[in-house]
N, C-alpha and C positions, 0 to 999 in steps of 0.2 A: 126681356131675357128668356133664354131657352129653359124649358123644363124637360126632365127626362120623359121619354115616351117609349112605347113598345117598339116602334120603328124609329130608331134614334137618328136625329138630324140636327146639325148645328147651323143655324142660318148665318152666323158670323163668318164661318169658314167654308160652308157648303159641304162639309164632310158628313157622311152617313155610315152607319154600321148596321148591317142586316140583323145581327143577333140582339142588338139593343143594349140598353143600359142594364147593369146588374146592381141590385141593391146590396149595400154592405150587410144588411140583415139576412140576405139570401145566401151569400158566400163571399169570401175574400179571395183576392188574386194570389198568384204565385209571388213569393217575395222577390223583389228586384226587377220585376217586369215593368217596362215603361207603359204608362196608362194615361188615358184621358179621364180626368176626375171632375165630378160635379158636386158642388157644396150646397149646404142649406141656406147660403146667401145668394143663390142663383148665379154663381160664377163657375167658369170652367178653368181648369189648370192642367198642366202636365205634371205627373208625379209618379212616385213608386211607393210600394208598401213593403217595408222591411222592419225587422225587429219589433213587429206588432204595432207599428205606427205608420201614418201617412206622411210622406215628405214631398214637397214641391221640388222639382228637379233643378230649377235655375239657382236656387239658394240652398238646397238641401235642408230647408227649414221644415219643421213639423207643422202640419195643419190638422185641425181637429174637427172640422165641419163637413167632412166628406160623407155624402149620402149614397152616391152611385159611382160606378166606374165602368170602363170598357177598355179592352185592349186596342191598341192602335192598329190600323190596317198594315198589311205587308208592304214593304217598300216596292216602288214601281220597278219594272224591268227596264233597264236603260240599254239601248243598243250602243255598242262601242264603235 
């Protein structure tokens, strides 16, 4: 399983974020922003932070074990 690192990389999907993971102890994201989440059970998920709680996007269910988060990359530019 992946563990958060200063240079964030997910071997399952090959995605990397130059800014790295942000600890929930360091700061929390803007409410409603779509994020990649990392939990204390070594799992990744997509979710949002709103109303002071973490929610997984596919079910909008609350999760409690988020330790780190990072914003998703910008969408690719697609030629029409």
